[in-house]
Every structure is written in structure tokens, then in C-alpha cells.
VEXVEXVO-954498 format. One record per residue: x, z, y of N, C-alpha, C, O, CB in turn; residue in three letters. Coordinates in steps of 0.05 Angstrom, whole numbers, plus 5000, padded with zeros to 4 digits. Each point is the difference from the previous one (the first is absolute). Glycine has a CB too. Example, Ala and Ser with C-alpha at 12.3 -4.5 7.8 and 13.67 -1.06 7.14 Angstrom:
526451564886498250005024501850005024502150135000494150124977ALA;503149615044501650015024498550145022501050045022501449534965SER;
END
This chain:
523653564934499850224995502350094981500749834983494550105027MET;506250304989501650064984500050304994500050185018502249414996SER;497850454957499450314993497550095013499950235010505049864988ASN;492549705003497950115008499849965028497750005009502350284955GLY;502149685053500250055027500249745015501649834991500550604999GLN;496349515035501049765013502950055013501750184997493249675013THR;504949965005502949965023500050215016501750175005498449345001LEU;496650455008499550165016500350364998500850175016496749384990ALA;501450464968500450364987502850065000500750215010495449784955GLN;505849845024502650014995501749975028502250115000496649704953MET;500350085069501650035022498250045018499049795010504749974978TYR;495550505021497750015023500749875023498049925013500750494973PRO;503549535024500649875023498349765007499349915022505150264970SER;495149724980499349684997496750085006498749795001505549954955LEU;493950515048497849974991498949915026497749924998502450394961GLN;500849695065499249935025499749705006498549905016503750524997THR;499949444968499849694999498549924982499349775001504550175014ILE;495450224964498249884980496950075014498349825001505450274952TYR;496050135056497150025020499749815020497749915003502450544994ASP;501849465018499649805021499649694986498349855008504850475025PHE;498449644947500249744988496849984981498649804999507850224998LEU;493050274990498050004987497049915018498249864990505050504982TRP;497049745053498049845020498949754997497749934999504450295028LEU;500749614972498949674995499050024980497649965001505349775017ILE;498350334954499049954973497250114992498649884983506050115007GLY;494850185021497650125001497849775019497849924992504950625003GLU;498649425028498249845013499349694987497749905002504250385036ALA;500449614950499749814990498649894976498949784997504150305028ILE;497350194952498049954973497650214999498149984984506249874986PHE;495950355050497350135003497649865011497750044994504950325012PHE;498549425014498049855010499949744998499449845018500450475006TYR;501049634949501149724987496949835005499749795014504650424940LEU;493549945031497549815004499549925028499249775004498650444958PRO;502549945059499549875026501449775003498549805003500850595016VAL;503349554980501349744998499349794984500149775006502850465004GLY;496249894963499349804978497049905004499449804987503950444980ILE;494949875050497849955004499549785026498349825002501050664973CYS;502649585044499949855025501449724982498849795003501950655047TRP;500949554937501649784997498049754981499849765002505250615000SER;493749854978497349814991498149925010499349774994501350374982ALA;498250015040498449905014500249755020498549815004500850624986VAL;503249645022501149745011500549744988499349795010502250525010LYS;499849734957500349784981496649845000499449775006505150564960LYS;494049875026497349924992498349855023497749914997502550494969MET;501449605061498449885023498150175016498549915017502049714956GLY;499750645019498850245014501150095026502049895009497150244948GLY;499850065055501450205022501350214991499250214991497649705037THR;505949964977502050284992499450265008500450184984502949565020PRO;495850325020499750285010498150154980500250234993500449625058ILE;496749894938498650194981501450004976498650134984497149805034LEU;506250004971501150114981502450215004501150104981497149495001GLY;502450465039501350195007498850335001501250214999500749365022ILE;496050384980497450205007498950074968499450234993498849515061VAL;501750054932499350074971502550124985499950164982496649465017LEU;505950275012502150164985500450265005500850144981501049505017GLY;497850465028499950265008497650174987500550244997501749595044VAL;495650094951497950114984500250034972498250094985499549735046THR;505050094962500750024973502050264997500150144979499449325014LEU;502050585031502050264999499050195019501750185006502449574983VAL;493650285023499450205015500150294993499850074976497949585038SER;502750505001501050284993497050154994500050244999504949775035PRO;492749854962497850084995499949994967498750154986499449695063GLN;503349994942500149954969502150164990502050075013496449484989LEU;501150524972502150204982502449794995499549764995496550594975MET;506449755032502749824996498949924972498350124986506350145043ASN;496849474965499749864974502250184980499550044976499249425049ALA;503350614987501750164980499350244990501450104983501549715036TYR;495050314988498450244991497949934984498850174987502350065050LEU;498349524961498349914975500350064972501549874986498249825041LEU;498750544960500450084975501250235004501050114981499249484997GLY;500050525043501450345005497650115009499650224990505649735027GLN;492949945001497950145010497849795005500249765001502950625019GLN;494349784984497549784997499849935034500250155020496350084929LEU;503249475050499349965026496950065015498249974984505549725003PRO;495650375033497950015012498849705003501449805002500350655020GLU;495649554977498449775001498349945026499450175016500649914936VAL;499449665050497749915019497249984980499849854982503849835054TRP;495050464970497650034985497649845005498150145009503650264986ASP;497749365001498649765013496550084983497949865001507549685004PHE;494850714982496850114984500349794975500650134979495349995070GLY;504149644947499649874973503449954988500749944977494049785041MET;506550305000502749964986502550175026499450055024498749354944PHE;503550635023502750115017502649914998500749854981497250505016SER;503549715017502849795005501750215004499750155019498849405004ILE;503550484959502850185004501449925024500749775005500250294947ALA;499650155064501850015024502849974992501350205007495550095016LYS;504749534965502449934986501149855023498449885013500150114935VAL;504050005059501649845019501549824977500050054976500650335068GLY;500949394969501149834985503149945013501049785002494050044983TYR;506350445024502550025006502049834988500450044976498250355033GLN;502949415004502349904977498749834983501249934979501550475019ALA;495049525006498349834977500549665008499649915022496050514972GLN;505349444985500149735015497449884990498249935016507349984987VAL;494150064968498249844984497150085018498849815011504150194936ILE;496250245054497050035017500249935031498049945013500650464954PRO;503749625044499649915028500149675001499049885018503250605001ALA;498949424965500649694995496749894996498849835013506850214957LEU;493550125010497149894994497850065022498449835005502850234946LEU;498750185062499050025019500049865027497949925009502650394965ALA;501749645039500849815015499049734995498949865017504650434989GLY;497049634970498149704988498150015000498749805007503450074969LEU;496450365016496949985002498550035037497949915009502350364930ALA;501749875072498849995031500349735009498549905016502650584997LEU;501249374976501149695013497649894990498749875016507050064982GLY;493350104976497749774991497450065011498249835003504050084955VAL;497450375047497950065013498749915028497849895005503850414968ILE;500649775044500549895030499549675001498549915017505350494991GLU;497649454974500249755011497149854987499149785007507050234996THR;492650164975497949904993497550085025498149855006504050184940ARG;498350205062498050075021500249785020498149855004502150654990LEU;502349475018500749815020498349705002499649875021504950394971LYS;494649684980499049834996497149915005499349775006504250324972ARG;494650175017497350025001499050245023497750095001502549734946ILE;501750235069498850165022500549815026502049885005499050644971VAL;496449495042501149835021501950125015500950234997495349565003PRO;504650045019502250055018499750275022501650185007499249274987ASP;496850505012499150255023498950224984498550145013499949545027TYR;502150414935500150214986502650004990500450154980495049875012LEU;506649855015502050044974501250325013500050194984501849164998TYR;499050695039501350275005498950214995501250224997500549605030LEU;495950154972497850254992500050104977500150244993497249585032VAL;502749914957499249974970502550034983500550204987495749495022VAL;505550054994502450034983501850174994500750064977498749635033VAL;501750425013502050214994499150254986500950084978501249765060PRO;496050274977498150234984499550014975500550194985497649805047VAL;500749764961498349984973502649974980500250134979494649605039CYS;507050114988501949904984501050264992499650054977501449505044SER;500450644994501450265001498650164983500750054976500949915068LEU;496150134969498450124981500149984969500750164983497049805054ILE;501349764963499749924970502850014981500050064976495949615043LEU;506950244997501450034986501650284991501050074979498349495036ALA;500450585011500250334995498650114976501350134983498849925064VAL;497749904950498150054979500549924979499750174982497549835042PHE;503749744968500349914973503150145002500350154980496349355011LEU;505450495023502850074993499850364989501350064980501149535061ALA;496550534967499450274990497650034974500250194985501149935068HIS;497349744943498350024982500549814971499350064977497850065067ALA;504149694961500449764980502849914996501250024978494549835034LEU;505450035011502249884998502850214997501849994983495549615045ILE;502450584991502250224997500950094972502250004991496150155051GLY;499249944946500150144974500949824980501550094982495150205030PRO;502649444990500549844984502949845003500949884981494150135017PHE;506150015024503049935005501550234994502349964992496949725045GLY;500050554964501250224980500449984979502350054993496250145025ARG;500049744966499649954972502349774998502250034990492250105003MET;504949745014502049744990503050105005501749954983494749635031ILE;504850595015502650065004501150184972502249994989496949995069GLY;498150214937501550214980500149814974502050034985496050485035ASP;500549354975500249794972502649875001501650034982493349835016GLY;505649985026502749935002502150144993501549934982496849885044VAL;502050404990501450235003500750104966502150014989495250125065ALA;500249934936500350064966501549814984501750074983493850125017PHE;504049515005500849804986503550075002501550054982493749585029ALA;505250345018503149985008501450254992502450004994496749705046VAL;499550504960501150304995501049994970502250104995494450165039ARG;501649624944500850014976501649794992501250024979495250205013HIS;503949575021501649805002502750065007501849914986494549875021LEU;504150345011502850125017501050244990502250085006496249765034MET;499950294941501450294994499550014967498549834989500350485064THR;502149844938499950014966502449764992501849895013492250244981GLY;505049864972501849784992499549695009501449824992499250504970SER;497149635055499849765004502049965032500549795011494150184957PHE;506250285042501449985025502149744999499849815016499650724990ALA;502749494972501349755009499249735005501149845015501150404967PRO;495649725002499149704996498249985026500549805013499450164929ILE;498250205069498850045020501449955026499149905021498750374950GLY;504749825022502350065035501049734999500349885022502150674979ALA;498349324973500649745005498749795003501249805009501450354976ALA;494849845009498149875010498649975025498949805010501250274954LEU;500250155043499350035029501949915017499349875020498250494970PHE;505049695005502449935018500549634999500949845017501750714969GLY;496549444992500349684992497649865018500549795012501450294932PHE;496050015057497749915009498850065025498149875007501750124952LEU;501550245058499150065024500849765023498349965018502150554965TYR;501849355018500149785019497449805002498549975019506550064972ALA;495049864985496749855007497950135003498149875009503049824969PRO;498550555015497750225015500149945033498049955013502950484949LEU;501449575047500249995033499649745010499749975024503350384978VAL;496949414977499749805008496849905005499349825016505450164963ILE;493850175004497350044996498950155021497949945011502750034942THR;500950265055498450175019499250234981499050195011499149435024GLY;502150394941498650244986501850234997499150224993498149474983VAL;505650265029501150275007499050165016500050244994503149605000HIS;496050095025498150265017498750234978500150245005498049375037GLN;501150294940498850194980501450214993499050214995498949474989THR;505050265014502150164989500050295019500250234991502849294991THR;496950405045499750245014497550264990500550245002501549385036LEU;495850284953498150194993500850114970499350224991497149545041ALA;504950074956501550094974501850235003500050204985499949345001ILE;501750415036502450225004499350235012501250224997501849465008ASP;494850285010498650295010498350144979499750255000500149555048LEU;499250074938498150154973502150134988499850244996496249424990GLN;506050225008502050054979501650325005500650194986500049215009MET;500050535042501150215014498550304997500950224996500749385035ILE;495550294972498250255001499250154978499250235001499349565031GLN;501849994937499850144977502750134987499950194984496049495012SER;506550185012502250034985501850165010501150184987498149464997MET;501250295041501950195023501949725004502250075009497950574972GLY;499749165016501849825002499049724987497949994987505450415015GLY;498249365000499149754998501749884985502350015009495549995029THR;501949864938503049854986499449705012501849844996499150464950PRO;496849615068499949755015501749925017501249794998495250264997VAL;504050145029501149975021502949904999500849825014496050494999TRP;504949844969502449934987500849674992502149895007497050604976PRO;498849415004499949714992499749835028501549825007496050304943LEU;500049995067499749835016502949945025500349785011494150364974ILE;507250095019502150005015501849824981501049815012498250655015ALA;501549574947501849874983499149665010501649835007498950614947LEU;496749515043499749685001500949905027500949775004495150234965SER;503750195051500849925025502849925006500849815013495850454998ASN;505149954974503049935000501249784987502249905003498150535000ILE;497349494978500849764973500249735021501849845002494850374945ALA;500649815068499349735017502549905014501349795000493750365009GLN;505150155006502649935026503249944978501749835007495950655044GLY;502649624933502549924974499349644999501649845011498050724948SER;498449385029500049764995500749815028501549814996495350324963ALA;502449915063500249895026503849995004501349815007493050435014VAL;506650034970502549955003501749824987502049885010497250475002ILE;499849654964501149834986499749655003501549844990497950604985GLY;498749525041499949765012501749965023501149785004494850214979ILE;504550235035502250045023503349934987501749875012494950565013ILE;503649664956502550024985500449714992502149885007497450624976ILE;498649395004500549704991498949805016500949774996499150384961SER;498349875061498849735013502549905018501850155008492850014994SER;505249645001502049815019498549955028501249915019501049814939ARG;495450365041498349925026500050275016498750214996498049414981LYS;505350325043501050165023496950075015499450245003506249485005HIS;492850105000497450095018498250174983498550165011501549395017ASN;500150424949498450124985500450315006498050144998502049474968GLU;502450525043500450284999498550085024499350245001505049774974ARG;495249845043497750105021497850144987499350215010501649425018GLU;498050264949497750114988500550204977498650214999499349375015ILE;503850374969501450144982500950325008498950214993502549284993SER;500550495029501150265006498350175010500150224990503749605017VAL;494350135013498250175009498350094975499550234992500749555057PRO;499050004939497950064974501150214980498650194992499849305010ALA;503750484990502050264984499750195011498650154987504849655000ALA;497450295038500350265010496950054997499650224989504949785044ILE;493349894974497450135010499250074972498650204999499949525048SER;502450154927498550064980501550244986498750164986499549365011ALA;504450495008501450254992499150175022500750234997503549594977TRP;494650155045498950325015496250014992498350135012506149845044LEU;495349864921497250064991498049805010497750074997503450415002GLY;499249285013498649755007500749784987502149905007497350245031VAL;499149754940501149774989499049785003501049804990500250444984THR;496549735043498649785006502349775012499649784990495750525019GLU;506549715006501249845017502449864979501249785003497550555046PRO;501649904925501849924979498449824983500949784995502050665006ALA;495549604992498249904979499349695010500849814987497150724999MET;500349425041499049845009501549775015499249775004497950574992TYR;506149815016502049885009502049844981501149785005498050575027GLY;501149784950502649934981499149994971500849814987502750425044ILE;495249934957499750084967498549764989500749864981498950695022ASN;498149425013497849884992500749665005498849824988497850645025LEU;505049515002500849735008501649864984500149754997499550385041LYS;501950084949502349924976498750034976500649904978503550275043TYR;493749974985498750094964502150214983499450234994498349224999ARG;504250475002501650164976501450245011500850174984500149404990PHE;499550485056500450245004498050244999500750224994502349535027PRO;494450184986497650154989500350074976499850244995497549565030MET;503150054957500150084969502150185001499250214991499349384987LEU;504150425030502350104994499650355015500850204989502249225010CYS;495950575023498850245015498750124981500750234994498749595049ALA;498150054941498350154980501950064979499750234992495949555018MET;505650144983501550134969501950195011500450214988499649354977ILE;501350415056501350275011498550175003500950214992501949635027GLY;494750174993497850205013499450194972500250244998497149385045SER;501650164934499650054975501950244984499450224990499049295015GLY;504150334996501950204983500550215017500550194986501949484987LEU;497650395049500450275022497850114994500650244998501949625044ALA;495250124952497350094993500350104975499250234997498349465029GLY;503550204956500150104972501750244999499150214990500249344991LEU;503250445029501450245008498450225012500150234992503549485014LEU;495050215014498350255012497850144981499550234998501049525046CYS;498750064947497950024976501450204976498750194992499249285020GLY;504350484979501550154977500650265011500650184984501549424996LEU;497950445044500850305007498350095020500850155018503849804972ASN;493349985007497350105014500250045030498750195009500150044949GLY;502749615061500550025020497150085022497849924994506649784987VAL;496050425037497850085016500650035033502150095010496250154944MET;499949695056500250035029498150195017497549984997504049564995ALA;499650655025498350235007497649865019498050135004506250264992ASN;496149375014498149895016500249745007502049924988497650475024GLY;499449405003500249775010501250015027498950115019497549754953ILE;505850025028500749955033501049705000498749814991502950725023GLY;501249444999501749745000500749914976500950174985500749935053VAL;498349644954500749834971502750005009501150155016494649524968GLY;505450095000502849905003501450214987499250154982500449585061GLY;502850264972502450134998499350315004500350174983502449395034LEU;496350475009499550285011498350114981499750245002500749675045PRO;498149964932497850144985501350214982498450094984498649515016GLY;504850484999501850234982498650205014498550164988506749675000ILE;495350185038498550285015498050094986499850244999501149645043LEU;497149944945497350124995500550044970498050074988498749695050SER;505350234950500250104973500950274997501850095014499049504975ILE;498150544995500550264990502950054990501049904979494050105010GLN;506050165029503150024996501550064973502549974998496850185047PRO;499249924936500950014971500349734986501549964981496250475017SER;500749385013500149704991502249845020499849754998494850274983TYR;506950065035501049815017502449864991500649775006497450505026TRP;503749914950501649814980499449824990501049785006500550474985GLN;496049784987498749754988499449795020500849774997497350514969VAL;500549785055499049805020502249865009499949754998496550505016PHE;505849884996502149885015500949794976500849785008500850665027ALA;498449594944501149774971497849805005500649775006501350584949LEU;495849735043497849754998500849845026500549764998495050504977ALA;504749875052500749865017502349774999499849775008498250625008MET;503649694976502849874993498649764979500649765005503450754999VAL;494749524980498749764980498849845012500449764996498950464972ILE;498549905057498649845015502349815014499849764999496050615008ALA;505849725003502449805017501049874986499449775005501950455025ILE;500349814949501749864986498649754983500949775000502150675000ILE;494949634986498649804980499249805012500649784993498050514979ILE;499549765055499349795008502349785016500149764996495450555004PRO;506149845017502049885014501849794975500749765003499350715037ILE;500549674938501749804982498149804985500849764997502950614994VAL;494249715001498249784987499349765025499849754995497850654967LEU;502149715062498949745023502449835002499849764996496850535037THR;506049854973502349845006501049824978500849785005500450585025SER;498649764942500549844972498249725002501049774998499650724972PHE;496649555034498249804999499949835021499349774997498650494979ILE;502849845049500449835023502549834990499749764995498350595044TYR;504249764958502249794999500049794977501149795002501550555020GLN;495949754954499649824978498049755012500649774995500150654965ARG;497149675054498049825002501649785024499649764998495650624987LYS;506949755040501349845013501749794984499949775008499750585025TYR;502049724946501749824990497849774985500649765000504050634994ARG;493449684996498649814984498349825020498849804992501250524966LEU;500049745063498249885016497250025002498549825008504649954988GLY;495950504992496850065001499250205014498050144995501549724966THR;502050185058499450285026498249855011500549775008504050505007LEU;492449884988497949865005499150235024500250244996498849464952ASP;499950205074499250195019496449955002499249785006506250205022ILE;492850224967496949944998499349985037497749945008500950384935VAL;
END
């Protein structure tokens, strides 16, 4: 946004392109719980199609949009002794993940106790009904509370007087989160902050971490004498600079170990600059170098400087340490 206007408002000719591209963005994030439930149920050994159905029940048009929660009172399912609010979980990661895991557990347990001749009649129906009930009665509200709590903590760590420290720490530690898979929860944090703050300071740090990981690989490409290694390192660097860091981390940086730390240092310093200047993204999209397109235009110059830091620092540190270890004969590959 610039002067309170989006690019589409400033240049009406772009509105059609925006509307078309938003069709894709809305499909991805609005119906995100469908994909998450499918993946969670499949991972638990359940029936994937049941996960899809469960996910659809979390974003059904029958439910009030989650973004309206707090602005209006939702309708309820009145069961007499208790009632359940008809609230959707659009773009919610944690409730969908917990609901999918619950369905997977329920189905796999029922498979063990229900006779084979009753399987098709009992297991899918009972599993789905119980999972949907738990999702809307207990798991969903609990998951939303977790998401709100995490977003509250991150928002206070990423804004105000703690912003520089919080941004630097997040920038430094994001890569290890990717390794453990915990980074998936940052999507919920981003969406929560976009909803409550009109933007997110987290996504810029993620994009910078992507860039730093790719830059560390570039340092290896520059310094390494192993030409056959470039079959892995060059595509890995390009992939990281476009927002996908796993090939860079698992293919190169973790093998040498020190490039991983160099990338984390570069990402942390770039994050510190963003925290000092309160850099915000309008939304979430592609990471890496194209991530600047998600940044609010008023912060483009600062973010561009942060990108330079995330590129130069890892390259310089990685090249220096590689050459030093090579001279000392201590260059080890895990």
C-alpha cells in the first residue's frame, strides 16, 4: 500500500489481474484446512478422503466466516444441554491440524475393534461424525485459542520496543524451525497478525531466511573445488532464492554445517534491520527474492537493504570459513 492505497487502486488497469490472481490466493488460504486435514489423516494411516470431508466441514458456507468472529455473534447448533457455535476455521492451521490428527486416531482405533464385515458401514461414518463433532465442539475452539495466544506473543515480540530483538531472534532461529517442521505454525501466526494488524512483520523475516540459506550455498559454489557438487548446489541456491530452502539446507548447508550457521547469522542481522524499521508485509506469498512483492511499498527500500545483508553476509562468512578450513585440512562433510 502507498498513501493508504493498494497498487490496484493506484493503477486501475491492474485490478483485473489482481482479481484473477486473488482467485488462486483465496482458493489456497481460504480452503487451507481441507489440505491440512487430508495430509494429517493420511499421515496417521487413515482414509484421506475422510480428511478432505472433515476439512470441508471446517470451511462450510453454513458457518460464519472466522474473520467475522468478534464483530458479530454466530448462530449455534442447539443440542438442548449444550450448544456449539457455527464458526468456520478458514485459513486456520492449528485447528485443522488437530482435527485431522483426531480423525486419524479415531479411525485407526476403530479399525482394530470393528469386525471386517462391518468396516464399511461403521468405521467411516462413526469416525467422521465423531471427528466433526469434536472439531467444532472442542478441538477447533482450543486450536483457535492456541493460535491467538501464539499470535499475541509473537505480535508483542515483533512490535514495540522488543521488535529489533524479536525480529533478530526469529530471523536467526527460523531455519532450525524449518528442519523440525515447526515452521508450519508461522502460517497461522502470519494470518492471525494480518487479520488483527493489517499486515505481518513475520513474513519478511521468512523471506530473508530463504535468501540467506541460498546465499550460503553461493558461498560454497564460489569456494568449492568440487565441480560435481554443483549439480546439487546450483539448483539448491536458485530454489532457496525462490523460497524453497530444503534442498539448500539438506543438500549443502547441513552437510558442511558451518554454512547453516553463516546463513542464520546473515538472516538474524537482516531481521534486526527489519525490526528496527518495523517492516511489514501486506500478506503472505512467495518467499526468497520475490518476497519483496509482498512487502508494503513504504518499506521496500529498507527491505531491499535487508536483502543485501542476507545475501552478502552469508556469502562472505561461508567463503572465508570454507577457505580457512580447506587450508587447515579440517573441512569435514557430515
